[in-house]
N, C-alpha and C positions, 0 to 999 in steps of 0.2 A: 495479122500479128497485133496483139494488144500491146501498144507501146507505153502505156501508163502502168503496166503491171508485169512483174516477173515472179518466178517461184523458186523456192529452195526446197528440194526433196531430201529429207533426212533419212539416211540409210545406215548410219553407223552405230546404232544401238547394240547393246550386249545380247539382247533376245534371250535373257535368262529364263523367263517364264515360258517362252515358246519352245525352248530346248534346241533350237536351230536358227540359223540366220533368217530373219523375217524377209529381208530384201530379196533373197534368192528363192524363197519358198514359192513353189509352183501353184498358181491359182488360175483356173480357166485357161490352161495351156501355156502359161508364161510366168516369168518371175513377177512376184507381186509388185516390186518397185517399178519394173518396166511398165506394168499395167497402169500405175498411177501416172507415170511420165507420159504415156500415150494419151491418157485422158486429158491432160493439160495441153499436150500438142494439139488435140482436136479443137481447142478453142483459142489457139494461137498464143499461148502464154509460154515464153521462153523459160527453160528450167536449168538451174544449177544444181548439180548433185553434190551433197555434202555427206562425207562418210569415209570409209576405208578404201573403197574401190570405185573407179569411174564406171559410167554406164553409157554405152553407145556413143562414145566420143562427144559427150555433152560437156559444157563447162563444168569443171570439177574443183571442189574445195575440199582438200584432204583434212581429216581430223588432225589437229595439232597434237591432241592428246587423246588416246583411245579411251572411250567410255567416260569422258568427262561430263557428258550430258548434252542435251540439245541446246541449251542456252549458251554454253561455252562454245559449241560448234558454230552457232549462229552469230556469235560476237565477231567472228572472223570475216563474215560476209559484208561486203560493201555494196549497198543498193545502187542501182543505176536508173531506177524508176521511182515514181511516187509511192507505189504500193508493192508490197512483197507478200505473196501467198506462201505461208510456211506449212508444209505438209509432211507428215511421217509416211514411211513406205508401207505401213501396215493397214491401209484403208482400202479394203477390196471393193467397197461399194461407192467410192468417191464419185460424186456427181460433178462432171466438169463445169457445170454452170454455177457451182457453189462460189468460187472466187469472184465471179462476175456479180453474183447476188450480194455478196459481202461488200463489194466495191460500191454498190448502190446504197448500202445501209451505213457505211462507216461515218459519213458526215464529217464533223470536225474532230472526231476521236482519233487516237493513235493506233487503235486496233479494233477490229470487228471479229468477235469470237462466237461461234455457235455455243449455245448453252443447252446441251442435250444430255440425257441420262443424268440429270441433276448436277452437272459440272461443266465448267468452261473447257472447251476442246481447244487447248492452246497449240496443239500440233496439227491443227486443221483450221487456221485462221489467217486473216489478212492484217498486216501491220504496215504502218507508214515508214518511210525512210527515216523520219525523225525518231521513231521508236527505237531504231537500231542505234542511234546516238546514245539514247538512254541505256541501252544494253551494254555498249562499250564502257560507259561510265561505271555501270554496276560491276563489270568484270574487273575493273581496276581495284575495286574494293574487295571483291570475292572472286577468285579465279574459276570457281565451279558453282555459279549461281543456279538457282532453280528457275524454271519457266514461271512459276508462281511469283517469285520475288520480282522478276522482270515486269509481269503484268500488274503488280502492285504499284509500280513507279509510273505507269503510263495510263492515259485515259482509255478506258475500254468500253466499247458498245457491245453488250451481250445480246446476241440474236437468238430469240426463243424458238422452240420447236414449232410453235404455231406460225411464227413469221416465216420460217423455212418452208413449212407446208404450203402456206399461201403463195409462196414464190415458186411452188412446184418442185421443191427439193425434199427428198425423203430425209428426215432427221437422222435416220440410221446411217446415212452415207457419210456422216461426220465421225463415226466411231471406228477406232482402231481395234485390232485383235492382238492381245498380248499372249494368248495361249491358243493351242490347237482347238480347244473346246469353244473359245470365243469366236475363232475363225469359222468353225463349222456352224455355229449358231447364226452368225451373220450371213453366211452364204446360203443357209437353209431358209432364210427369211427375206430373200432379195426382192420378192414381189409384194411384201407387206408394207403398208404405210403405218407409221406410228401415230 
C-alpha cells in the first residue's frame, strides 16, 4: 500500500461525445472505470470513486451537482495523503506506474501533469493536498470552475512525452477517449510507442 498517495477516479461525466456512459463502457471484458481502478489497485494506491454511482464498495464521493464538471467534483474531496492522483475513467491504456513516476518528478510543485498530444492532461495527473486547498478557494469564487482555471492557480510541473518514455511509460497511456472513434484508435495502437 502506498501511504503517501491516494487516487480519485472520476466517473460522473456526461459522456455527450461518447453517446453512452464511459464509466460502464465494456473494454477488454469489463467496465472501463473498473479497469482503471484495478490498475491502481495493482500498485497499492487506494481509490475514492467520485461520480453518480459507487464501484465495488470503494470509498465514494457522490457528485453534489450532476455534470458540474471535474473541478467542482474534486473540490469536495478531502485528501488524507500528501499526493492525490486524479484520473478520469476513460483512460483504457493507463499505466499503473504513471502515478509513481509523477511522484518522483513533482518536486516542490503542486501538480505534475503529463504534457502529451500538445496539452496538459489534467485528468491524469498528480496533485498535492495543498493544491486542493487552492481548489476550495477557487470554488468559493466560482461554483463551476474549469480544471484549467485551477491549474493556473497552482505551480505545475509539466512532464513531457520524452520524460515519460524514458521512464518506461507510453505517453498514449495518459490519453482519454471522448468518442467511440478515439477509443477504437487508442485500443488499436496499444503496442505502439509514441
